[in-house]
N, C-alpha and C positions, 0 to 999 in steps of 0.2 A: 601427781594428785590428783590434777585435774584432768590428766589423761586417761587415769585408771576410773576416774568416776564416767567419762566421756566412754568408757569400752561398757562398763557397768550396766550404762541406761542405754547401750545399741545393743548390748547382748539382751537385754530387758524388753526393747520393743522388740527385736527378732522371733524373741520366745513370743511374746504377745500377739504377735500377726501370726507365727505358726498356731497356735491356740486359736485365734479365730476361726483360720483355714480348717484346720481339723473339725472343732464343732460344726462350720459350713457342707463341708464332705459330708456329717455324718446326719445332718439335719436333710441334705438334698438324698443321700442314699435313701434315707427309710421314704421318702418323699416318691422315689423312684420304684421302689420296693413296693408301695402304695399300688401307684398306676400301675404297673405290670401287672400285678395280681387284679388288675381291677380287670384289665385285658383278658383274662382267663376268664372272669364271670359274665363280660361280654359276649365272649363266644360262646359259653354255655348255653346265656341266655338267649342268642340268634338262634341254638339246635330246640329250646324249648319251643321260640316264637314257630317255627314251620313247623310243628305239631299243633300247635294251637290256634295257628292258622291252613291246616290242613294238607298241607304239603309234601308232608309225610306221615306213617302211622306211627303211634306212638310206641308201639314194640320191633317197631326197627331195630335191627341189629348195628346199623352204621352209627344210630342216634346213642344208641344203648352202650356201643361201643365208645363211643370220643366223649361221649357226656358222663361216664362213669369216671373217663380217662382225665376227664380236665378236674371231677368232683374231688377222686383220689390228689391231683396236685392239688390243687386250693386247700384242701381238708389237710392234708401233711407240709404244707408251709408255712407256718406261722409269719412269718418274718420274709418275705421272695428273694432269696442271695441265692448267689452263685452257690453256695455249701450245698444250702435246704434244698436245691432244685436239683444239684447231681440227686441228692438223698433221696427224695420225692419220687425223682424218673429212675434210682434203680430199683427203688419201691415196688415201685409200677410193675416193671419190668418183675421181679420176682413173685409178684401177685396175679403174674400170665396177664398182663395188661400191657402192650408193648406195641403202640404206632406205630413205631417206626420198625416191625419184625420184616424182613425181607419176604417170609413167606407170606406173612399176611398180607403184602400190599397186592398180591394178583388178585387174589381173590376181592377186595378194597377197590383197584380200580373195577373190576366187572359189576359191582354193586353198585357205583359210584355215577356208570354210563346208563341204568336203570334207574334213574333217582332224579331228583329235580335239582337245576343247572346250583340252584342256593344254597346244597346241602354238600354237592363239590367245592363251594367259594368259601361254607364255613368249614371245611375239615383244610382247603389250603391255606385259610388262617389262622386253626390251631395249630398248624409245621409253621408257620411266620411267625407268630406269635413266640414259642418255643425256642426257635433261633435268637432272634431280637433279645428276647433274656437272658439266654447263654451268653452272646454278645455283649450287650453293655451293662453284666456286672463283671465282665475281667478283661483289661486291657491284656490280657495273657493270650485268653480268646479271640481278640478283633486279631489278636498279632498273628495268629497261626491260621484262619479264616483267612484272611486279605494274601499272604506270605506262602506259595504252595509249596517249598523248599521247607519251610518252619518247622513239619511237621513229622518230614523224612528225617531233621536233623535230631531233633527232639526224639525220634525212635534209635536211635543210632546213643544219643546219653542216654535214656530211658534203660537200653540194653546193658550201659553201662552202672547205671546206679537205678536198678529195679522196683528194690524194698522199696525206695524213696519215692519214686513215683508212681507208684501202684496207688497211694494213701495223697496225691496234688489233687485237687478239685480241678484246676482247669486242664490238667490232661484227662482227668475223666468226662469233663466236660464238651472237651473235643472230640470225643466218643461220640457222644452223645449228639455233638453239633454236625459230625457225619451221617449217621444215622437220620437224624429226620429231615435234613438238606438234602439226603438221597430220597427219601420217602416224602415228601414235599414235591422233588422234580419227577418223580417216581405216577405220582399221584397227580400230582396238574400239569405233567410237561414244559413246565417253568421251572427256570432257576430262582431260585428266594432273592435276587434282584431284581430278576423281573415283577416281582409279585407288587401290588401295590401296598404300598405299607400301612 
């Protein structure tokens, strides 16, 4: 009888620890989402500051493109997490705003060379922030980004299970991660790990 009671108490203790851990993770996840969304607001505010300080004009096409892109992502992510960001980036692309579009990057580079250095820094910060948010919200994303052989392996598995993987957010997010990483490298000449945090 004592042995059974000890097992029940131990089991209740384990369940209690797991519940507390789950609640703490939920709380930290919400706080992380707030901080991540704040980073997007801060980038948008820096764009506004460039106009207010007369470093760039209010009708500047680069300003408008990134201001509208950031505003779209902010408005379309009530709670910023991997799913909501992937959906917002997909919707952004569907609405004709795709800061990672390869065709747009050439003209963006030409425009950024003519603009104040501060604008290029804000653009680089935008790309870096999107990459950070994608990585911070998924263990799978971090593994895919850190281990170059994993995406290739995932593609082989994806070929076998294509219907299941089309809707799996980490793999959709990894596609965005690659596009935004390449865009960041193309526009700033730096690998995302070399950019300031």
